[in-house]
Biopython code that builds the backbone (N, CA, C, O; Angstrom):
import numpy as np
from Bio.PDB.StructureBuilder import StructureBuilder

atoms = [
    (1, "MET", "N", (18.795, 2.121, 17.471)),
    (1, "MET", "CA", (18.405, 3.050, 16.433)),
    (1, "MET", "C", (19.648, 3.475, 15.651)),
    (1, "MET", "O", (20.676, 3.821, 16.234)),
    (2, "ILE", "N", (19.537, 3.442, 14.351)),
    (2, "ILE", "CA", (20.658, 3.787, 13.479)),
    (2, "ILE", "C", (20.734, 5.301, 13.343)),
    (2, "ILE", "O", (19.721, 5.948, 13.076)),
    (3, "PRO", "N", (21.924, 5.877, 13.524)),
    (3, "PRO", "CA", (22.040, 7.337, 13.388)),
    (3, "PRO", "C", (21.805, 7.801, 11.947)),
    (3, "PRO", "O", (21.993, 7.046, 10.993)),
    (4, "THR", "N", (21.396, 9.045, 11.821)),
    (4, "THR", "CA", (21.105, 9.616, 10.503)),
    (4, "THR", "C", (22.346, 9.659, 9.623)),
    (4, "THR", "O", (22.245, 9.551, 8.401)),
    (5, "SER", "N", (23.502, 9.813, 10.227)),
    (5, "SER", "CA", (24.730, 9.908, 9.434)),
    (5, "SER", "C", (24.992, 8.629, 8.639)),
    (5, "SER", "O", (25.551, 8.692, 7.544)),
    (6, "HIS", "N", (24.599, 7.476, 9.170)),
    (6, "HIS", "CA", (24.790, 6.224, 8.438)),
    (6, "HIS", "C", (23.951, 6.207, 7.158)),
    (6, "HIS", "O", (24.407, 5.754, 6.107)),
    (7, "TYR", "N", (22.731, 6.703, 7.265)),
    (7, "TYR", "CA", (21.883, 6.795, 6.075)),
    (7, "TYR", "C", (22.482, 7.755, 5.055)),
    (7, "TYR", "O", (22.435, 7.500, 3.852)),
    (8, "LEU", "N", (23.038, 8.847, 5.535)),
    (8, "LEU", "CA", (23.626, 9.831, 4.629)),
    (8, "LEU", "C", (24.873, 9.279, 3.945)),
    (8, "LEU", "O", (25.106, 9.558, 2.768)),
    (9, "TYR", "N", (25.677, 8.499, 4.669)),
    (9, "TYR", "CA", (26.850, 7.875, 4.049)),
    (9, "TYR", "C", (26.430, 6.862, 2.978)),
    (9, "TYR", "O", (27.039, 6.789, 1.911)),
    (10, "LEU", "N", (25.389, 6.088, 3.272)),
    (10, "LEU", "CA", (24.875, 5.137, 2.289)),
    (10, "LEU", "C", (24.366, 5.869, 1.050)),
    (10, "LEU", "O", (24.646, 5.462, -0.077)),
    (11, "ALA", "N", (23.620, 6.948, 1.265)),
    (11, "ALA", "CA", (23.101, 7.723, 0.137)),
    (11, "ALA", "C", (24.239, 8.349, -0.661)),
    (11, "ALA", "O", (24.175, 8.410, -1.889)),
    (12, "LEU", "N", (25.272, 8.811, 0.021)),
    (12, "LEU", "CA", (26.427, 9.386, -0.674)),
    (12, "LEU", "C", (27.119, 8.334, -1.542)),
    (12, "LEU", "O", (27.513, 8.613, -2.674)),
    (13, "ALA", "N", (27.263, 7.125, -1.000)),
    (13, "ALA", "CA", (27.896, 6.053, -1.773)),
    (13, "ALA", "C", (27.056, 5.703, -2.998)),
    (13, "ALA", "O", (27.594, 5.543, -4.094)),
    (14, "LEU", "N", (25.742, 5.584, -2.819)),
    (14, "LEU", "CA", (24.871, 5.272, -3.953)),
    (14, "LEU", "C", (24.885, 6.385, -4.992)),
    (14, "LEU", "O", (24.908, 6.119, -6.193)),
    (15, "PHE", "N", (24.870, 7.630, -4.527)),
    (15, "PHE", "CA", (24.887, 8.771, -5.443)),
    (15, "PHE", "C", (26.194, 8.796, -6.234)),
    (15, "PHE", "O", (26.189, 9.050, -7.439)),
    (16, "THR", "N", (27.307, 8.535, -5.559)),
    (16, "THR", "CA", (28.607, 8.530, -6.227)),
    (16, "THR", "C", (28.688, 7.421, -7.271)),
    (16, "THR", "O", (29.173, 7.641, -8.381)),
    (17, "ILE", "N", (28.217, 6.236, -6.916)),
    (17, "ILE", "CA", (28.214, 5.125, -7.870)),
    (17, "ILE", "C", (27.338, 5.462, -9.075)),
    (17, "ILE", "O", (27.698, 5.160, -10.212)),
    (18, "GLY", "N", (26.195, 6.085, -8.826)),
    (18, "GLY", "CA", (25.311, 6.470, -9.919)),
    (18, "GLY", "C", (25.927, 7.501, -10.837)),
    (18, "GLY", "O", (25.824, 7.384, -12.058)),
    (19, "VAL", "N", (26.570, 8.514, -10.269)),
    (19, "VAL", "CA", (27.208, 9.547, -11.091)),
    (19, "VAL", "C", (28.355, 8.952, -11.898)),
    (19, "VAL", "O", (28.522, 9.276, -13.074)),
    (20, "LEU", "N", (29.141, 8.089, -11.277)),
    (20, "LEU", "CA", (30.225, 7.437, -12.019)),
    (20, "LEU", "C", (29.681, 6.574, -13.157)),
    (20, "LEU", "O", (30.271, 6.512, -14.236)),
    (21, "GLY", "N", (28.560, 5.915, -12.910)),
    (21, "GLY", "CA", (27.946, 5.114, -13.964)),
    (21, "GLY", "C", (27.463, 5.959, -15.127)),
    (21, "GLY", "O", (27.609, 5.569, -16.286)),
    (22, "VAL", "N", (26.886, 7.119, -14.824)),
    (22, "VAL", "CA", (26.415, 8.010, -15.892)),
    (22, "VAL", "C", (27.591, 8.568, -16.683)),
    (22, "VAL", "O", (27.518, 8.688, -17.906)),
    (23, "LEU", "N", (28.662, 8.906, -15.999)),
    (23, "LEU", "CA", (29.788, 9.556, -16.669)),
    (23, "LEU", "C", (30.698, 8.596, -17.431)),
    (23, "LEU", "O", (31.335, 9.002, -18.404)),
    (24, "THR", "N", (30.772, 7.339, -17.013)),
    (24, "THR", "CA", (31.763, 6.440, -17.607)),
    (24, "THR", "C", (31.189, 5.398, -18.554)),
    (24, "THR", "O", (31.927, 4.861, -19.380)),
    (25, "ARG", "N", (29.923, 5.097, -18.468)),
    (25, "ARG", "CA", (29.352, 4.023, -19.290)),
    (25, "ARG", "C", (28.827, 4.556, -20.614)),
    (25, "ARG", "O", (28.435, 5.718, -20.718)),
    (26, "ARG", "N", (28.822, 3.697, -21.619)),
    (26, "ARG", "CA", (28.316, 4.067, -22.938)),
    (26, "ARG", "C", (26.984, 3.406, -23.237)),
    (26, "ARG", "O", (26.250, 3.868, -24.110)),
    (27, "ASN", "N", (26.659, 2.337, -22.532)),
    (27, "ASN", "CA", (25.405, 1.629, -22.745)),
    (27, "ASN", "C", (24.267, 2.434, -22.120)),
    (27, "ASN", "O", (24.326, 2.787, -20.942)),
    (28, "VAL", "N", (23.241, 2.721, -22.902)),
    (28, "VAL", "CA", (22.163, 3.587, -22.444)),
    (28, "VAL", "C", (21.349, 2.923, -21.339)),
    (28, "VAL", "O", (20.824, 3.617, -20.468)),
    (29, "ILE", "N", (21.234, 1.613, -21.353)),
    (29, "ILE", "CA", (20.495, 0.919, -20.299)),
    (29, "ILE", "C", (21.227, 1.059, -18.971)),
    (29, "ILE", "O", (20.591, 1.267, -17.937)),
    (30, "ILE", "N", (22.538, 0.950, -18.980)),
    (30, "ILE", "CA", (23.328, 1.140, -17.762)),
    (30, "ILE", "C", (23.224, 2.586, -17.284)),
    (30, "ILE", "O", (23.159, 2.835, -16.080)),
    (31, "ILE", "N", (23.209, 3.530, -18.204)),
    (31, "ILE", "CA", (23.055, 4.939, -17.833)),
    (31, "ILE", "C", (21.700, 5.160, -17.179)),
    (31, "ILE", "O", (21.605, 5.876, -16.182)),
    (32, "LEU", "N", (20.645, 4.552, -17.728)),
    (32, "LEU", "CA", (19.313, 4.672, -17.140)),
    (32, "LEU", "C", (19.272, 4.057, -15.746)),
    (32, "LEU", "O", (18.644, 4.610, -14.842)),
    (33, "MET", "N", (19.933, 2.920, -15.565)),
    (33, "MET", "CA", (19.994, 2.301, -14.238)),
    (33, "MET", "C", (20.774, 3.173, -13.263)),
    (33, "MET", "O", (20.431, 3.236, -12.083)),
    (34, "SER", "N", (21.811, 3.843, -13.735)),
    (34, "SER", "CA", (22.590, 4.734, -12.877)),
    (34, "SER", "C", (21.765, 5.940, -12.447)),
    (34, "SER", "O", (21.880, 6.400, -11.311)),
    (35, "ILE", "N", (20.938, 6.451, -13.347)),
    (35, "ILE", "CA", (20.055, 7.561, -12.984)),
    (35, "ILE", "C", (19.056, 7.113, -11.927)),
    (35, "ILE", "O", (18.755, 7.869, -11.003)),
    (36, "GLU", "N", (18.540, 5.901, -12.049)),
    (36, "GLU", "CA", (17.636, 5.369, -11.031)),
    (36, "GLU", "C", (18.357, 5.216, -9.689)),
    (36, "GLU", "O", (17.758, 5.443, -8.637)),
    (37, "LEU", "N", (19.616, 4.840, -9.718)),
    (37, "LEU", "CA", (20.402, 4.734, -8.491)),
    (37, "LEU", "C", (20.565, 6.099, -7.833)),
    (37, "LEU", "O", (20.491, 6.212, -6.610)),
    (38, "ILE", "N", (20.785, 7.129, -8.634)),
    (38, "ILE", "CA", (20.891, 8.493, -8.112)),
    (38, "ILE", "C", (19.573, 8.907, -7.460)),
    (38, "ILE", "O", (19.570, 9.490, -6.376)),
    (39, "LEU", "N", (18.460, 8.608, -8.117)),
    (39, "LEU", "CA", (17.160, 8.965, -7.548)),
    (39, "LEU", "C", (16.887, 8.208, -6.250)),
    (39, "LEU", "O", (16.281, 8.760, -5.332)),
    (40, "ASN", "N", (17.324, 6.957, -6.163)),
    (40, "ASN", "CA", (17.158, 6.210, -4.916)),
    (40, "ASN", "C", (18.017, 6.788, -3.797)),
    (40, "ASN", "O", (17.610, 6.772, -2.635)),
    (41, "ALA", "N", (19.196, 7.297, -4.131)),
    (41, "ALA", "CA", (20.025, 7.955, -3.120)),
    (41, "ALA", "C", (19.339, 9.212, -2.603)),
    (41, "ALA", "O", (19.384, 9.504, -1.408)),
    (42, "VAL", "N", (18.710, 9.949, -3.498)),
    (42, "VAL", "CA", (17.963, 11.138, -3.081)),
    (42, "VAL", "C", (16.803, 10.739, -2.177)),
    (42, "VAL", "O", (16.525, 11.419, -1.190)),
    (43, "ASN", "N", (16.127, 9.646, -2.504)),
    (43, "ASN", "CA", (15.022, 9.181, -1.664)),
    (43, "ASN", "C", (15.498, 8.789, -0.271)),
    (43, "ASN", "O", (14.815, 9.063, 0.715)),
    (44, "ILE", "N", (16.650, 8.157, -0.180)),
    (44, "ILE", "CA", (17.190, 7.800, 1.134)),
    (44, "ILE", "C", (17.460, 9.061, 1.944)),
    (44, "ILE", "O", (17.171, 9.108, 3.140)),
    (45, "ASN", "N", (18.014, 10.082, 1.297)),
    (45, "ASN", "CA", (18.240, 11.350, 1.995)),
    (45, "ASN", "C", (16.931, 11.966, 2.466)),
    (45, "ASN", "O", (16.839, 12.430, 3.602)),
    (46, "LEU", "N", (15.927, 11.977, 1.610)),
    (46, "LEU", "CA", (14.641, 12.564, 1.979)),
    (46, "LEU", "C", (14.029, 11.856, 3.181)),
    (46, "LEU", "O", (13.560, 12.506, 4.115)),
    (47, "VAL", "N", (14.032, 10.539, 3.159)),
    (47, "VAL", "CA", (13.437, 9.777, 4.256)),
    (47, "VAL", "C", (14.273, 9.908, 5.525)),
    (47, "VAL", "O", (13.717, 9.986, 6.620)),
    (48, "ALA", "N", (15.594, 9.932, 5.397)),
    (48, "ALA", "CA", (16.459, 10.069, 6.575)),
    (48, "ALA", "C", (16.258, 11.419, 7.251)),
    (48, "ALA", "O", (16.165, 11.495, 8.476)),
    (49, "PHE", "N", (16.190, 12.483, 6.458)),
    (49, "PHE", "CA", (15.973, 13.801, 7.055)),
    (49, "PHE", "C", (14.559, 13.941, 7.607)),
    (49, "PHE", "O", (14.355, 14.618, 8.615)),
    (50, "ALA", "N", (13.588, 13.317, 6.967)),
    (50, "ALA", "CA", (12.228, 13.350, 7.500)),
    (50, "ALA", "C", (12.167, 12.640, 8.848)),
    (50, "ALA", "O", (11.490, 13.098, 9.768)),
    (51, "ARG", "N", (12.872, 11.528, 8.959)),
    (51, "ARG", "CA", (12.905, 10.809, 10.236)),
    (51, "ARG", "C", (13.661, 11.601, 11.292)),
    (51, "ARG", "O", (13.268, 11.624, 12.459)),
    (52, "HIS", "N", (14.740, 12.246, 10.884)),
    (52, "HIS", "CA", (15.559, 13.011, 11.824)),
    (52, "HIS", "C", (14.787, 14.195, 12.403)),
    (52, "HIS", "O", (14.880, 14.475, 13.598)),
    (53, "PHE", "N", (14.035, 14.882, 11.564)),
    (53, "PHE", "CA", (13.307, 16.061, 12.025)),
    (53, "PHE", "C", (11.886, 15.745, 12.475)),
    (53, "PHE", "O", (11.163, 16.652, 12.885)),
    (54, "GLY", "N", (11.473, 14.499, 12.412)),
    (54, "GLY", "CA", (10.157, 14.110, 12.888)),
    (54, "GLY", "C", (9.022, 14.586, 12.001)),
    (54, "GLY", "O", (7.925, 14.861, 12.488)),
    (55, "SER", "N", (9.271, 14.684, 10.723)),
    (55, "SER", "CA", (8.265, 15.157, 9.782)),
    (55, "SER", "C", (8.000, 14.071, 8.747)),
    (55, "SER", "O", (8.846, 13.210, 8.506)),
    (56, "VAL", "N", (6.827, 14.119, 8.144)),
    (56, "VAL", "CA", (6.512, 13.158, 7.095)),
    (56, "VAL", "C", (6.635, 13.780, 5.706)),
    (56, "VAL", "O", (6.372, 13.117, 4.703)),
    (57, "ASP", "N", (7.025, 15.027, 5.646)),
    (57, "ASP", "CA", (7.115, 15.713, 4.356)),
    (57, "ASP", "C", (8.127, 15.049, 3.428)),
    (57, "ASP", "O", (7.868, 14.908, 2.233)),
    (58, "GLY", "N", (9.266, 14.644, 3.958)),
    (58, "GLY", "CA", (10.283, 13.993, 3.139)),
    (58, "GLY", "C", (9.813, 12.653, 2.606)),
    (58, "GLY", "O", (10.133, 12.283, 1.477)),
    (59, "GLN", "N", (9.057, 11.926, 3.412)),
    (59, "GLN", "CA", (8.545, 10.636, 2.966)),
    (59, "GLN", "C", (7.499, 10.805, 1.869)),
    (59, "GLN", "O", (7.459, 10.029, 0.914)),
    (60, "ILE", "N", (6.660, 11.816, 2.012)),
    (60, "ILE", "CA", (5.658, 12.087, 0.982)),
    (60, "ILE", "C", (6.340, 12.492, -0.319)),
    (60, "ILE", "O", (5.956, 12.040, -1.398)),
    (61, "PHE", "N", (7.353, 13.346, -0.211)),
    (61, "PHE", "CA", (8.071, 13.770, -1.409)),
    (61, "PHE", "C", (8.806, 12.595, -2.042)),
    (61, "PHE", "O", (8.917, 12.524, -3.266)),
    (62, "ALA", "N", (9.310, 11.672, -1.222)),
    (62, "ALA", "CA", (9.989, 10.484, -1.753)),
    (62, "ALA", "C", (9.021, 9.620, -2.556)),
    (62, "ALA", "O", (9.411, 9.023, -3.559)),
    (63, "ILE", "N", (7.762, 9.551, -2.124)),
    (63, "ILE", "CA", (6.761, 8.801, -2.888)),
    (63, "ILE", "C", (6.554, 9.434, -4.259)),
    (63, "ILE", "O", (6.421, 8.728, -5.258)),
    (64, "PHE", "N", (6.528, 10.767, -4.306)),
    (64, "PHE", "CA", (6.396, 11.444, -5.594)),
    (64, "PHE", "C", (7.622, 11.202, -6.477)),
    (64, "PHE", "O", (7.489, 11.045, -7.691)),
    (65, "VAL", "N", (8.801, 11.170, -5.880)),
    (65, "VAL", "CA", (10.020, 10.911, -6.657)),
    (65, "VAL", "C", (10.003, 9.493, -7.214)),
    (65, "VAL", "O", (10.403, 9.275, -8.357)),
    (66, "VAL", "N", (9.545, 8.529, -6.422)),
    (66, "VAL", "CA", (9.453, 7.146, -6.901)),
    (66, "VAL", "C", (8.468, 7.054, -8.064)),
    (66, "VAL", "O", (8.720, 6.350, -9.042)),
    (67, "THR", "N", (7.350, 7.765, -7.955)),
    (67, "THR", "CA", (6.364, 7.767, -9.040)),
    (67, "THR", "C", (6.947, 8.365, -10.315)),
    (67, "THR", "O", (6.777, 7.810, -11.400)),
    (68, "ALA", "N", (7.629, 9.490, -10.184)),
    (68, "ALA", "CA", (8.249, 10.121, -11.351)),
    (68, "ALA", "C", (9.353, 9.238, -11.925)),
    (68, "ALA", "O", (9.523, 9.176, -13.142)),
    (69, "ALA", "N", (10.105, 8.555, -11.063)),
    (69, "ALA", "CA", (11.176, 7.670, -11.533)),
    (69, "ALA", "C", (10.605, 6.478, -12.294)),
    (69, "ALA", "O", (11.191, 6.034, -13.281)),
    (70, "ALA", "N", (9.468, 5.960, -11.844)),
    (70, "ALA", "CA", (8.841, 4.847, -12.557)),
    (70, "ALA", "C", (8.383, 5.285, -13.946)),
    (70, "ALA", "O", (8.560, 4.556, -14.922)),
    (71, "ALA", "N", (7.799, 6.467, -14.028)),
    (71, "ALA", "CA", (7.376, 6.980, -15.336)),
    (71, "ALA", "C", (8.583, 7.235, -16.234)),
    (71, "ALA", "O", (8.555, 6.934, -17.427)),
    (72, "GLU", "N", (9.633, 7.787, -15.654)),
    (72, "GLU", "CA", (10.858, 8.056, -16.423)),
    (72, "GLU", "C", (11.483, 6.762, -16.921)),
    (72, "GLU", "O", (11.969, 6.704, -18.051)),
    (73, "ALA", "N", (11.476, 5.730, -16.095)),
    (73, "ALA", "CA", (12.049, 4.447, -16.506)),
    (73, "ALA", "C", (11.223, 3.818, -17.623)),
    (73, "ALA", "O", (11.780, 3.273, -18.575)),
    (74, "ALA", "N", (9.908, 3.890, -17.514)),
    (74, "ALA", "CA", (9.054, 3.309, -18.548)),
    (74, "ALA", "C", (9.233, 4.033, -19.882)),
    (74, "ALA", "O", (9.361, 3.395, -20.926)),
    (75, "ILE", "N", (9.241, 5.350, -19.844)),
    (75, "ILE", "CA", (9.419, 6.121, -21.076)),
    (75, "ILE", "C", (10.827, 5.917, -21.634)),
    (75, "ILE", "O", (11.001, 5.754, -22.842)),
    (76, "GLY", "N", (11.823, 5.926, -20.760)),
    (76, "GLY", "CA", (13.200, 5.724, -21.204)),
    (76, "GLY", "C", (13.406, 4.365, -21.842)),
    (76, "GLY", "O", (14.058, 4.260, -22.881)),
    (77, "LEU", "N", (12.858, 3.317, -21.232)),
    (77, "LEU", "CA", (13.000, 1.987, -21.825)),
    (77, "LEU", "C", (12.259, 1.882, -23.150)),
    (77, "LEU", "O", (12.718, 1.205, -24.070)),
    (78, "GLY", "N", (11.115, 2.550, -23.249)),
    (78, "GLY", "CA", (10.396, 2.567, -24.527)),
    (78, "GLY", "C", (11.207, 3.226, -25.624)),
    (78, "GLY", "O", (11.254, 2.732, -26.750)),
    (79, "ILE", "N", (11.845, 4.336, -25.300)),
    (79, "ILE", "CA", (12.690, 5.023, -26.281)),
    (79, "ILE", "C", (13.891, 4.161, -26.652)),
    (79, "ILE", "O", (14.277, 4.097, -27.819)),
    (80, "ILE", "N", (14.478, 3.502, -25.663)),
    (80, "ILE", "CA", (15.642, 2.646, -25.930)),
    (80, "ILE", "C", (15.250, 1.465, -26.818)),
    (80, "ILE", "O", (15.992, 1.106, -27.731)),
    (81, "ILE", "N", (14.088, 0.860, -26.558)),
    (81, "ILE", "CA", (13.634, -0.260, -27.392)),
    (81, "ILE", "C", (13.380, 0.202, -28.821)),
    (81, "ILE", "O", (13.752, -0.485, -29.772)),
    (82, "ALA", "N", (12.750, 1.362, -28.976)),
    (82, "ALA", "CA", (12.507, 1.889, -30.325)),
    (82, "ALA", "C", (13.823, 2.189, -31.035)),
    (82, "ALA", "O", (13.965, 1.927, -32.229)),
    (83, "PHE", "N", (14.776, 2.737, -30.299)),
    (83, "PHE", "CA", (16.081, 3.025, -30.898)),
    (83, "PHE", "C", (16.796, 1.737, -31.291)),
    (83, "PHE", "O", (17.422, 1.666, -32.348)),
    (84, "PHE", "N", (16.701, 0.714, -30.432)),
    (84, "PHE", "CA", (17.358, -0.558, -30.741)),
    (84, "PHE", "C", (16.751, -1.201, -31.986)),
    (84, "PHE", "O", (17.469, -1.778, -32.802)),
    (85, "ARG", "N", (15.443, -1.102, -32.130)),
    (85, "ARG", "CA", (14.799, -1.663, -33.324)),
    (85, "ARG", "C", (15.221, -0.919, -34.585)),
    (85, "ARG", "O", (15.273, -1.504, -35.667)),
    (86, "ASN", "N", (15.521, 0.364, -34.446)),
    (86, "ASN", "CA", (15.897, 1.176, -35.596)),
    (86, "ASN", "C", (17.379, 1.022, -35.944)),
    (86, "ASN", "O", (17.730, 0.849, -37.111)),
    (87, "ARG", "N", (18.240, 1.085, -34.939)),
    (87, "ARG", "CA", (19.690, 1.103, -35.171)),
    (87, "ARG", "C", (20.411, -0.178, -34.759)),
    (87, "ARG", "O", (21.573, -0.364, -35.121)),
    (88, "GLU", "N", (19.756, -1.061, -34.014)),
    (88, "GLU", "CA", (20.323, -2.315, -33.510)),
    (88, "GLU", "C", (21.532, -2.099, -32.617)),
    (88, "GLU", "O", (22.472, -2.894, -32.635)),
    (89, "THR", "N", (21.512, -1.039, -31.845)),
    (89, "THR", "CA", (22.547, -0.775, -30.846)),
    (89, "THR", "C", (21.944, 0.078, -29.740)),
    (89, "THR", "O", (20.966, 0.794, -29.953)),
    (90, "VAL", "N", (22.541, -0.010, -28.552)),
    (90, "VAL", "CA", (22.092, 0.824, -27.435)),
    (90, "VAL", "C", (23.248, 1.644, -26.868)),
    (90, "VAL", "O", (23.229, 2.028, -25.699)),
    (91, "LEU", "N", (24.241, 1.905, -27.689)),
    (91, "LEU", "CA", (25.373, 2.709, -27.245)),
    (91, "LEU", "C", (25.037, 4.190, -27.372)),
    (91, "LEU", "O", (24.430, 4.621, -28.353)),
    (92, "ALA", "N", (25.435, 4.951, -26.377)),
    (92, "ALA", "CA", (25.127, 6.380, -26.366)),
    (92, "ALA", "C", (25.847, 7.121, -27.485)),
    (92, "ALA", "O", (25.358, 8.145, -27.961)),
    (93, "ASP", "N", (26.995, 6.621, -27.908)),
    (93, "ASP", "CA", (27.741, 7.279, -28.982)),
    (93, "ASP", "C", (27.012, 7.205, -30.322)),
    (93, "ASP", "O", (27.220, 8.052, -31.191)),
    (94, "GLU", "N", (26.172, 6.210, -30.487)),
    (94, "GLU", "CA", (25.463, 6.015, -31.750)),
    (94, "GLU", "C", (24.146, 6.785, -31.819)),
    (94, "GLU", "O", (23.480, 6.774, -32.854)),
    (95, "MET", "N", (23.770, 7.439, -30.752)),
    (95, "MET", "CA", (22.486, 8.154, -30.721)),
    (95, "MET", "C", (22.654, 9.559, -31.272)),
    (95, "MET", "O", (22.813, 10.525, -30.526)),
    (96, "ASP", "N", (22.617, 9.648, -32.576)),
    (96, "ASP", "CA", (22.754, 10.939, -33.235)),
    (96, "ASP", "C", (21.656, 11.135, -34.276)),
    (96, "ASP", "O", (21.876, 11.786, -35.297)),
    (97, "MET", "N", (20.495, 10.583, -34.024)),
    (97, "MET", "CA", (19.410, 10.632, -34.998)),
    (97, "MET", "C", (18.918, 12.054, -35.251)),
    (97, "MET", "O", (18.435, 12.341, -36.347)),
    (98, "LEU", "N", (19.023, 12.940, -34.284)),
    (98, "LEU", "CA", (18.528, 14.297, -34.451)),
    (98, "LEU", "C", (19.562, 15.225, -35.056)),
    (98, "LEU", "O", (19.261, 16.386, -35.335)),
    (99, "LYS", "N", (20.779, 14.735, -35.264)),
    (99, "LYS", "CA", (21.808, 15.556, -35.896)),
    (99, "LYS", "C", (21.593, 15.579, -37.399)),
    (99, "LYS", "O", (21.136, 14.592, -37.976)),
    (100, "TRP", "N", (21.916, 16.691, -38.035)),
    (100, "TRP", "CA", (21.758, 16.819, -39.493)),
    (100, "TRP", "C", (22.955, 16.278, -40.190)),
    (100, "TRP", "O", (23.015, 16.295, -41.419)),
]
sb = StructureBuilder()
sb.init_structure("model")
sb.init_model(0)
sb.init_chain("A")
sb.init_seg("    ")
for serial, (resi, resn, name, xyz) in enumerate(atoms, 1):
    if name == "N":
        sb.init_residue(resn, " ", resi, " ")
    sb.init_atom(name, np.array(xyz, "f"), 0.0, 1.0, " ", f" {name:<3s}", serial, name[0])
structure = sb.get_structure()
């Protein structure tokens, strides 16, 4: 049986990689993928703690997070595609359509 700390270290590594991706990248698709990586790290934590404490609450909540992440990814990709058709770029620096 794998100890809970191993799952937490894995989740910490994934969360760190995701945060670094959000902070350092300019491509919006990479930023969206980094946010998904952060959400997956949170899911690993939820499932690991649910297993550690013998409860299914964390697993149920992880299912809700996966559902919300799928909706967020679909909406985000739709917005990115619409932006690309309008501006022909997916760089975060170029997204200033709402500025006057």
